[in-house]
Every structure is written in C-alpha cells, then in structure tokens.
N, C-alpha and C positions, 0 to 999 in steps of 0.2 A: 766627311764625304767629299769625293773628288768633285771639283767645280763642274766638270763636263757632265756629271751625272745629276747635279743638284737641281737644275731646272726641270727635267722630265720627272724626277722623283717627287719634287714639290707639287707638280701638276697632278701626279698620281695620288699624292696625299690629299689634295683638295677633292679629288674624285672619291676618296674613301670617307668623306664627310657624311655624317648621319642626319643631315638636314631634312631628309625625306622621312625620317622616323624608322620604326621597326620594319623588317622585311616580312610580309605575310608568308606563311601562316603564323610567324612568330609575333609576339606582342612585346617582347623585352629585348630582342636581339636584332641587330642590323647585319645582314650578311651580303658581302659584295665580292667582286673578283677584280682587284686592281691590276692583275696580270693573269695571263692564261693559266698559270700553274699555282697561283697564290690566292688563298681565300682569306678575306678579312672578316673577322667576327667582332662585333662591338656590343657591349652592354648598352642598351639604348633606353634608359629611363632618366634622362638628365634632370627632368623636373622633380624627380624623387631622389636625386643624388645617387642614381644607379643602385638604389637599394634592391636587394634580392627578394622578390616576392614569390608566391607559390608558382606562378607561371614560369618564372626564370628557372627554377630548379628542374622543372620538367623539360623545358625547351632546350636547355643546354645538352641534355642527354640525346634528344632527337637530332639536334644540330650536329653534334660531333659523331653520332652514328652515321649520319648522311655523309659527312666529310670523310669518314673512314672508308666508305664505299665509293667515293668519288674518285675515279681513276685519273681525272684531269688534275686534281689538286695534289700538290707535292709538299706545300708548306702552309701553315696557318699563322696569321698575325692577329693577336687578340688585344683589344683596347676598350676604353670606356668613353662614352660620349659626354660632352659638357665640361664642367669645371673640375671634375675629379674622377678618379678611376671607379671607386665604389665606396659607399658608406657601410657596406656589409648587409647583414640580414635585415629584412623589412619586418621589424618586430610587430607592428600593428597588423600587417597582412598575414603573419605566420602564427599569431597568438593562439588561434583555435587548435592548431596541431600540437603546439608545444604545451599550452596551459590547460587544455581541455581534451585530452586524448580519450577515445572511446574505450569501453570495456565494462563488464559487469562486476569485476572484482580486481584486486591488485595484480593477480597473475595475468589476466586478460588485458588489462591496461598496459602492463609492462611489455607484453608481446606486441601490442599495437605500437607502442613507443619505439620498440626495437625495429619494427618494420619501417616506421617513418624515418628513423635515423639512417637505416640501411639505404633507403631510397635517396636521401639527401647526400649521402656519401658518394653515390654513383654519379652525381652531378659533376664532381671534380675528378673522380677516378676515370671517367670516360675520356678526359683529356689525355691522361697517361696511357690509356688503352689504345688511343688513336695512334697508328704507326707514323703519321705525318708529324714532323717537328712543329712545335707550337712556340712561337715567340710572343711573349706578353709585353706590352708597352704600357707602363704605369705613369700617370701624372696625378699630382695632387694627392689626396688621401686614399689610402688602401687599408681599410679597416675590417677587422673580424673575418667574415667569410671571404673577403678579398685576399687575405693572406692564405687561407685554405686553397683558393683558386690558383694563385700565382705559384705556389709551391708544387702544384701538379704540372706546371708548364716546363718546357725544356730550357728556354733561354729567357732571362728576365732583364729588361731594360727599363730605365726610369728617367724622369726629368729631375732637374736640380731642386724643384719645389716638392718632390714626392716625399711622403712619409707613410710609415707602416705601423700598424698597431694590432697586436693580438688582444682583442678587446673582451673576450668571452668572460673572464673572471669578474669584470666590472658589471656584467648583467647576471651573475650568479650561476654560471655553469662552466664546465670544462669543455674546451673546443673539441668537437666530436666528428668533424667531417674532413680532417686531413692535416691540420697544422701541427698537432702534437706528434704525428707520425712522420710527416715529411720534412718539417723545418729542421729537426736535428740532423737530417741527412744532407740538407742543403748548406747549413751553417756549420763550420767546423767546431765551434765552441759550444759544448753542452751547457756551460755556465751561462753564456749569453742567452741561449734559447730559454733556459729556466728563468732567467731574469725577465725577459720579455713576456713570458707566459704568466708568471706570478704577479708582476707589477702592472701589466697592461700599459706600460709607458710607450711613448712614441719613439720610433727609430727614423731618423732622417736619412736623406739620400747618401751622404758621404759615409755614414756608418754602415749603411746597407751594402755599399760597394766594398768597403774595407773588410767586412765579414763574409762576403761572398754571396749575399742574397741576390744582388744584381751584378751584372758584368760590365755594364756601361751606364754612364750618366750623360744626359743631353741638356742643353740650356733651356729648351722649351719643347712643347708638345709637337709642333710641326717638324722641327728638326729631328726629334725622336722617331716620329712616324716615317720620315724619309729614311732614317738610318735603319729602322726595322724592315722597311721595304727593300732596301739595298741588300741587307743581310739575307732576307727571304729569297731574293732573286739569285744570290750566290748559291744558296743551298739548293734551290729548285733547278739550277743548271746541272747538277750532278746526277748520277745514276739513282733513280728512285729505289732500285734494288739495294744499292749500297747504303743510302741514307736511311731508309725505313728499317733495314736490317740492323743498322747501327743503333737506332733508337730502341728497338726491341731488346737488343743485347745489353745496352747500357742499363736499362731498367731491370732486366733479369739479374745482371751482375750486382746491382745495388742491393738486391734482396736475397742473394745467395753467396755461398763461399766461393773463393777463387777457383778451387778444383771443379766445383759444380758449374760455375760460369764458363770455364774453359771447355768442359765437356759439352755444354749447351751450344757454344759458338762452333765447336767442332761438328756437331750434328747439323747445325744450321747451314754452315758453309759447304758441307758435302753436296748439298744441292744448289745453293745460291751461287757458288763459284761457276756453275755451268750456265752462265749468262753471257749474252753478246755484249753486255755493257762493259765487261772486263776488258775485252779486246778493243772496244771503241775508245775507252778511257786511256788505255795504254798507247794506242795509236795516236791519239790527240797529244799525249805528253811527248811522244817521240817527234811528232811534227810541230811541236811548240804551238799548238792550237788551243784556244780557250774552249772549255767544256760547253760554254754558251753557244758555240758553233756546232755542237754535236747533237743529233736527235736521238733521244732515248725513248723507247716504247713506253706507253702508259703502263701503269701497274695497278 
C-alpha cells in the first residue's frame, strides 16, 4: 500500500472494529460503512470463535438481500472479529436441526432435512447472487463452513497466519452448502480439491496462494484490512453499471458454455452499453483523470 494512503486507511480500519458488538437487529453480524460506497460485514461472535449458529444462517440472507437493494453500496468487505475468521458450524447450536429433524416417517423426515439444507445453502449463495463484488479478508482459522463462505466470495485475501480446512468428513458428513461445488472451480487442481476434502488436512496461506484460493497474503490483520479497503475503494470508483455487470457475467460464464456466455453478454450489453457511464469513463481516460474524480449515478 502506498505510504500516502496508509494512515487514512489504517484509521478507517480502526473504525471498522467490531468493539461495539453486532449491529441491531443482527445478533451475529456487525455492519458498518467505512466509506460512502463500501459496506463492511463482519462475523461478530468472537467469544464463540465466530461459530455459525442458527441466527447467523438466517441473518446472512437478510443482510446480503439488503446490500443488494442498497443503491449507495458498490463493494462489500467481509471479515471475522477476534482472533480468527471462523471455526465453522456451531455444532451445539445446530444439533437439533441436524440430529433430530421432524417428520412422522423416513419420507417426511427426508423432505424436512432437504428443506433445512436448501435454506442453509442460500446463506452463502446469497453472496454470489449479490451483484456487488465481495472481498473476503481471512485471518487465522477458516474451518468447515468458513470455506463454504469464502468460495462464494469474489476476491479472497488472507494473513500469513491463515489456514483453511474442509472439515466436514471429520464430523461424519459430506460438505453440503457450497465447498464441493465451488472449490473445484476456484482451485485449478481437482486432485488437490479431492485431497483436501477427503483428508480434512489444513492448508496454510502460502499453499492457498499458490493454488489460487487467495490472491494476496498480508503480514497481519490490520494490514490486510487496509489492503482490502484500498482495493474496495478502487473498485467503488468505477462505474457500478460496469462492475456489477461484470460480476453477473463472470458467474454466468462459470456455469455455462462459452457460446452461451457470449450470447448472454451480447444480450446484456445491448442495453447496458446505453449508459452515460461509458462516455464519462472514456472522457476521463482521454483527459487523464482518475475515475475517483468522476461522479457516477447510483445503481
């Protein structure tokens, strides 16, 4: 990070601290606005190692649905409070749903379990469905459900002490809320994905970067959060029509063939090219102005 930006960014990082606890009405999330167009969401259960309890799974959906509708927000930074990112699912808090599902017979129990899993899958799919780019900043442990969460994010950063673990086989189940579906698309090596999922071994920061799980490593959390905020500011300075359209099409392209994706962007841009943002951006480039000096309308 450039020295001229370091002091204001570090001050903003301190303002992102979750010392005040969760943001009402949420009980597991702290939501703040470190800059006008940037939303910071933080898992805020540090006393429970940011374990994902029942409230968390519901509040994430409400939170990101609100962010999707927030025309002020252009980028999201996501992190964890306390000493680590997350220890994963709160087994004690979730035991009744998982171990004692309702139903009069096997068929009805199975339908109810399916409904529960579908609901929990939405907790992380909602990140992907949000058109605003989500930068996730990981420090310390990222276990189980944490890997499900970060693979649904757009950009992954971590600290040198971060480690990742697909933990589900160790507690007797196959991961079912996103890791097995998204991690193979994030990491280029299917063999490595299989190894991590079958053995539940820990992956440390350097290996995570070399395989593409994260794109940058920082020496400590404060430096990482400053880096995340700088990156978010860079993204937020650009046309929201361009940025959000890019995210939508990147995800569509991941899940479709090249011809289908080309047709989709063709249809998308037949309307999206008719924006004032295109002319404003081109004029800024010709005049050698920074996009941060250009005002783009809310989206």
